[in-house]
Each structure stands twice: as structure tokens, then as C-alpha cells.
N, C-alpha and C positions, 0 to 999 in steps of 0.2 A: 504493500500500500504506500509506503514511504517513497519507494522508487517511482510508483505511478504519479504520486503527488509532485515529486521533483520534475518528472518529465513534463507534467502539465504546466508547472510554473515556468519551465524553460521555454516551452512552446508559446506561452503567453508573452514572455519577454521578447521572443523572436518576432511575434506578431506586432508588439508595440514598436520594436525597432523598425520593422518594415513600414509601420504606419508613420513613424517619425521621420524616416529617411527614405522617401519615395524616390524612385529612379526617374528623374526628369529628363526628357529629351530636349527640352528647351530651357536654357539657363534663365531666361526671363521669368519662367514660372516659379523659380525658387524665391521664396519670400524673405528668407533670412539673408541679411547682407553679407555676413562673413562667409557663409556657405556658398553664396552666389559668387563671391570673389574667388574662393578656392576652386570652384568648378570652372570658372573662366580661365584661371591660370593653368589648370590641368588641360583644358581644351586647347589652349595655345601651345602648350608643351607637346601635346600629341600631334598637332598640325605641323609643328616645327620638325619633329622626328620623322613624320611621314614625308615631308618635303626634302629633308636631307637624304632619306633613304632613296627617294625617287631620283635625286641628283646623282647619288652614287651609282645607281643602276644605269642611268643614262651615260655616265662617264665610262663605266665598264663596257657598255655596248658600243660606244664610240671607239674605244681602244681596240675592241675585238674586230669591228668592221673596218677600221682604218679609213681609207679614202671613200669607201662606200657608205660611211655613216651619214645619217640624215642631217640636213643643215639645221643650225640653231634657229629657233623662232625669234624674230625681232619684235620687241615689245612696241605696242602702239603708244606713241607719245604725241603731244601737241606739235613738237618739232618734226617728227617723222610724217605727220599728217598735214603738213603745211600746204597751203593753197599755192599752186604754181601760177606764175604770171609771165608776161613777155620779157621781163627784165632779168630773169634767171639765165645764167650763162652755163655753157657746156665746157668740158675740159679743153677741147680743141675748137676754139672759135676764132677763125681767121680775122673777122671784122674787129673783134675785141682786141686781138693781138696787134692789129694795125693801129687802133686808137691808143693803146697803151705805149706803143713805140714812139708816139708823137705827143704824149701828154706832158704835164709839168714835172713828172717824176721819172721820165725816161732817162735823163742824164744821170740820176742816182743809180738806176738799175743797170746802166752801162758802165758804172764805176768811174764817172767823170769827175766826181768831187767827193770829198770826205765830209759827212754831216758835222755841222757845228751848231749846237743848240744853246739858245738863251732861255733861261727859266726865270720868270718873275711872278709877281702876285699883285693883289690889290694893296692900297696904302694901309699902313698900320696893321699888318697881319698879326694874327694870334700865334702863340707858340706852336700850336698843332699844325698850322699851315706852314710855318717855318720848318718844322721837323719833317713834314711831308715833302717839301721842296728839297731838303737835304738828301732824303732817301731817293728821290727821283734822280738827283745828280750822281748818286752812287750806282744806280742801275744803268744809267746812260753815261758811259765814260766820255769825258771831254765836255760835258754839259757845264755851262757857266751860270751860276745864280746871280741875280742882280736886283737891287732894290728898285721899286717902281719910281720913287721920288716924285710923286704927283704928276708924272708924265702921261700924256694921252697915248693910246695904242698906236695911232697913226704916226706920232712922233717917234715912238719906239721902233716901229717898222722901218722908218727912214734911217734912223741911227744904226739899227742892227744890220741893215742891208749894206750901209757904208763900211761897217766893221767886218763884213764877211760872214755873218751868221746865215745859216740856211733855213733855220726854223725858230719860231718863238713859241714857248709854252707859257700861258698865263693861267695861274691857279686862282680861282675865285673862292670866296668863303662866305658862309652865312651862319650866324649864331656860333662863331668861333670854330667852325668845322669846315674843311674844304668841301665844296659842293659843285664845282664846275671846272672844266678844263678847256681852254681856248687854244687851238692849234693853228698857227699861221705859217704857211710855207712861203719862203722868200726866194726871189723877189716878186714873183707874179701870182702867188697864191697856189692853190685854193686855201680857204680858211674854214674851220669847222668848230662848232661849239658842242661839247659833250656835257651832259649832266653826270657828276661824279658822286657816287654813293658808296657806303660801307668801306671807307678807307681804314685800313689796318696797318699800323707801322710795325717794324720789327719787334719792338718790345711788347706790342699787343698780342703777338702770336708766340711770345717767349723765345725770341731769337736775338742773337747778338749781331749788331750791324757790322762788327769787325769780320764776320764770316764772309761778307761780300768783298770779293777781290776786285782788283782793277782791270781784270781781263775783259775783253769785249765779248758780250754774250751772243749765243744763238738766239734767233727770233723765230717763233712759230706763229703763223697767222692761220687760224683754223675756222672753217665753216662760214666763210664769206662767199655767198652763192649768187648774188645779184650784181649788176653793174655798179650800183651805188655801194654795195659791200666791197667790191674790188677797189673802188676809189678810196674808201675809208681804210682798208687794209694796207694799201700802198702808202697812204699818208702816215699811218702808225709805224709801218716797217721802216720808212725813210728816216725815222728819228734815231735809228741805231746804225752802227757801222756795218757796211755790207760784208766785211771780212771778219767773221768771228774767230776768237782765239779758243780753240777746243781744249787747250791745256787747262783753262780755268773751269771747265765743266759747268758753266752757267747757261741757263736757258730762260728766256722771257717769252711767255705765251699770252697771246690775245685770242681768246676763244669766244666766238659769237654763238649765242644761244637765245633764240626768240628776241633778237634785236638788242640784247644786253651783252656787252663785251666785257668778259671777265679777264682780268690781268692777274697772272701768277708768276712768281719768280722762284726758280728751283736751281738746285745743283745736283748733278749726277754723283752717285756714290756706288762704286763698283765693289760688290762683295767678292765676286770671283769672275771668271771669264764668261759665265752664263747668266748670272743674276745681277741686275742693276736696280738700285733704289733711288728714289727722288726725295730730296730733303728741301722743304720749302724754306726760303730765306727771308721773304718779305721784301717790300710791302705788298699788299694786295688791295685791289679796289675794283669797282665796277663802273663802266661807262655806258651811257646811252646817248646816241646822236640826237641833237636838237635841231641843228641846221647846218648846211654846207653852202659856202658862198664862193663865187668866183673872185679872183683877185686877192690881194693881201689886205683883208679887212676893208675892202672897198670895191664892191661890185654887186652884180645881181645874185639873188639866191637861187641856187640850183635845186635845192630841196629843203623843206622845213617840215617839222613834225607838227601836225594839227590833230590832236588825239581824237576829238569827238567826230571829226570828219573822216579821218583816215583809218582809225582802228574800228572798222565795221565788223570784223570777225576775229576770233581768238586764234585762228589758224592762218592769218595773213601777216607776213613779215616783210621787211623792206631791205634787210641786209643779207 
């Protein structure tokens, strides 16, 4: 009898546990907050395990099949689904090659002159703007910083042209933070204004500026796919020397993604003959083109961003 009583009590306890802990298929049905959180964590863990297992199986299958392995699926992003327009260029475009062979930057790409850059800012700059200009001078060897001294841009263009400078960079600021970059190519333009956002100095990313050597860096211009994008890419590339010093292992990248130009500054670190690591040196910042103008800050506007009129689709880009 005692054993039967114990068995009955155990079965009642099991029934109570089943009543208290029902097996919910939907986490939202769990009323208890802590149990719901635990169930959610467990579900995420199981999904992660399943995903890793599938990735391992795909990797084994690819290694087994070799060249006959199925191609990797490309994820659908806003960038990959961009709307095509008439200004997009192909890799071998004879008309574009002819235009670029006769534009304002043709002499740079034929190595006819060495870039000489003048960097300045607005009057009474804040310390953050001054520090940003210093780091620009470190990443562009040979760049010369100069105080504005209440001089107008047109006067600066004339003086800089007489002294042999090839480009002027003007860093604008707002609320004590750099927020704009004006690029003027001398002597005949073009000129472009970029909105500058998210500037991070070397110390902001926990790097020592002394790691930046004086070697001329490589320059990578990535994903500029329209005629306007090519002009912007050539403008930015012409700020650096055309003959990089590979001994310094420095590389400056301008990557265009959805009309935002991300700048990064890295150094190669070779672990062995097969593995290469990138170490970011800083600074980093993001540019967005506002307008581009013919001439050295004196001419007609070739293109200007009018957001409400031009940004009619999320998948339409201009660079």
C-alpha cells in the first residue's frame, strides 16, 4: 500500500510539472518573463548550431567536388539591386577612355607632374579640426598645412597656383567638429564639395600616429561605377603620388557604397608567405558628394545633390 501511495504521489507530481511547464511551440505564448528569455536564448543557440553545421557540410562538399562545386549564392542587398541608368560605365568603354585622356587629370595619370597639396581650414579652427588636418598631412606625404588668415578661397586659389600647388583641400567645421571637405584642382578645376561625417582620429581608434611612416601609400578606388563616380575617383586619387612606395606597406582606400565614400587607412602585416593581415592606422571618415563645379571654384555646376528631387528610390545611386 505504501508503494502504491508513493507511486500515486509521484504521478501527481509529474502531472503538476507537466501542467506547470507546458511545451510551447511559440515563445510568445510563454507568460513568464525569465522562462521566455531562456527559451529565446536556447532557440538562438540551436539556430546558430544548425547554421554552423550546414556551413561545415557545404565546405566539405565544396572541397570534395572541387571545380564542380556549386557557386556561392550572392546575398541581395540594396547595393546589388541598384537601378541601372545610362551613366553607368563598362570596363572597356572607348568613349570614356577618350574623355579621360583629355580631361583635367590626364596629365596626372600620364605622370607629368608630382601632386603638391595645400591643406587649410576655416578661420579660428577648433583643436579637433587642427588635429584632423595634421593627420591628413600624415597620410598624404608632401601635403602642406596653412592657416587661412581670413583669406577668401579665390585669393587662395590664385596664390596657390602661383606657388605651384596642384590641389587645395579646405576642411570646414560646424559645432567644433569637421563636417565638410572642399577639393579644388588647380589651375583649371574641377572643384567639389563633400559632406564629411564620422571623423575618427588615430587616438579615437586607439592607434599611435607614430605608426604612420613617411612612405607614399597605395591608393585603392573601389566601386565607382558611373561617369560622375569616375570623375570623383580620379579627383581623390590625384591627391596622392602616382608612384607608391611598397616598402612602407601602407594603403589608403576610398570605397563607394550607396553614394557614401568610406576612407580607411591600413598597413599590411605579413604573418608568413601565405597569410596577410590588415592593421588599421587611422584616421577614418566618410564623404558624400554635395556638388561638383567646373573651374577652380569659379564656374558652372556640373552636378548638385537635391535630395527631395533626386532621391526618388532607395535603389538609385549616382556614383
